[in-house]
C-alpha positions in Angstrom: 7.9 14.4 12.0 7.2 10.8 11.2 4.4 8.7 12.7 5.1 5.0 12.9 2.7 2.3 13.9 3.7 -1.3 13.8 1.4 -4.3 14.0 2.9 -7.8 14.4 1.0 -11.1 14.2 1.8 -14.7 14.9 4.9 -16.8 14.2 4.7 -16.2 10.5 6.6 -12.9 11.2 4.1 -10.9 9.1 4.1 -7.2 10.1 2.8 -3.9 8.7 4.3 -0.5 9.4 2.7 2.8 8.7 4.5 6.1 8.1 3.2 9.6 7.3 6.2 11.4 5.7 4.1 14.4 4.7 0.5 15.5 5.2 -2.0 13.4 3.3 0.5 10.7 2.3 0.7 7.4 4.0 3.2 4.6 3.4 2.2 1.1 4.4 5.3 -1.1 4.5 4.5 -4.9 4.5 7.0 -7.5 5.7 6.5 -11.3 5.3 4.4 -13.5 3.1 1.2 -11.8 1.9 -1.1 -14.8 1.8 -4.2 -16.4 3.1 -3.0 -15.9 6.7 -2.1 -12.3 6.4 -4.3 -10.8 3.7 -7.2 -9.9 6.0 -4.9 -7.9 8.3 -3.5 -6.0 5.4 -6.9 -5.4 3.8 -8.2 -4.1 7.1 -5.2 -1.9 7.5 -5.5 -0.3 4.0 -9.2 0.3 4.6 -8.4 2.0 7.9 -5.8 4.3 6.3 -8.4 5.3 3.6 -11.1 5.8 6.2 -8.8 8.1 8.2 -8.6 10.3 5.1 -5.2 9.7 3.4 -4.9 11.6 0.1 -2.3 9.2 -1.3 -1.2 5.8 -0.3 2.1 4.0 -1.1 2.1 0.3 -0.3 5.7 -0.9 0.0 6.1 -4.6 -0.7 9.9 -4.6 -0.6 9.8 -6.9 2.4 7.4 -9.4 0.8 8.9 -12.5 -0.7 5.6 -14.2 -1.6 2.1 -13.0 -2.6 -0.9 -15.4 -3.3 -4.4 -14.6 -4.7 -5.6 -13.6 -1.2 -2.8 -11.1 -1.0 -3.7 -9.7 -4.4 -7.3 -9.5 -3.2 -6.3 -7.4 -0.1 -4.5 -4.9 -2.3 -7.6 -4.7 -4.6 -9.8 -4.1 -1.6 -7.6 -1.2 -0.6 -7.5 0.4 -4.0 -11.3 -0.1 -4.5 -11.9 1.6 -1.1 -9.6 4.4 -2.0 -11.5 5.0 -5.3 -9.0 7.6 -6.5 -6.8 7.7 -9.7 -3.7 5.6 -10.1 -1.4 8.4 -9.0 -2.9 8.2 -5.5 -2.4 4.4 -4.8 1.1 3.1 -5.7 2.9 -0.2 -5.0 6.6 -0.6 -4.4 7.5 -4.0 -5.9 11.3 -4.5 -6.3 11.4 -8.3 -6.3 11.2 -9.7 -9.9 9.3 -12.8 -8.8 6.6 -10.7 -7.1 6.5 -8.2 -9.9 6.0 -11.1 -12.4 2.8 -12.1 -10.5 1.3 -8.6 -11.1 2.3 -8.9 -14.8 0.8 -12.4 -15.3 -2.5 -11.4 -13.7 -2.5 -8.0 -15.6 -2.7 -6.3 -12.2 0.2 -4.1 -13.4 -2.5 -2.4 -15.4 -4.5 -1.7 -12.2 -1.7 -0.8 -9.9 1.2 1.6 -10.7 4.3 -0.5 -9.8 7.5 1.3 -8.7 10.8 -0.4 -8.1 11.8 1.8 -5.1 10.1 3.8 -2.4 11.8 7.0 -3.6 10.3 6.4 -7.1 6.9 5.9 -5.6 7.1 8.9 -3.5 8.2 11.0 -6.4 5.0 10.0 -8.3 2.6 10.0 -5.4 0.1 12.7 -5.8 -0.9 14.8 -2.8 -2.3 17.8 -4.6 -3.0 20.1 -1.7 -1.6 18.3 1.2 -5.0 17.9 2.7 -6.6 14.5 3.7 -9.3 13.2 1.4 -12.7 14.6 2.2 -11.4 17.9 3.5 -11.2 21.3 1.9 -9.1 24.3 2.4 -11.1 27.2 3.7 
């Protein structure tokens, strides 16, 4: 079963979709420019996903043609809030121009970058299928 939650904002056509393909794993798909106008919404959404106990998070930027410094800050906010290892917070970045931004800013050393969602899902760690902060037993 897949949960899907979509939030749309103003005329910039920025939107965020959330999917839970398996317990403990959340995919946040971003569409539109990730910039000054949309970064706050994405940052809040990532914090919310973490606060709800996701064990692993994949942020899919396949639908993002442009990222500015505010957008990078929103992603950093999400990963800082998550506080887990690299295998638990992954980015899907297929566009060469967006990928280049991560390389130029050395953020490809902070975020594991995957070219496809399938690649990210194959590497996403959900050790026990339980949300963060819960135990089995």
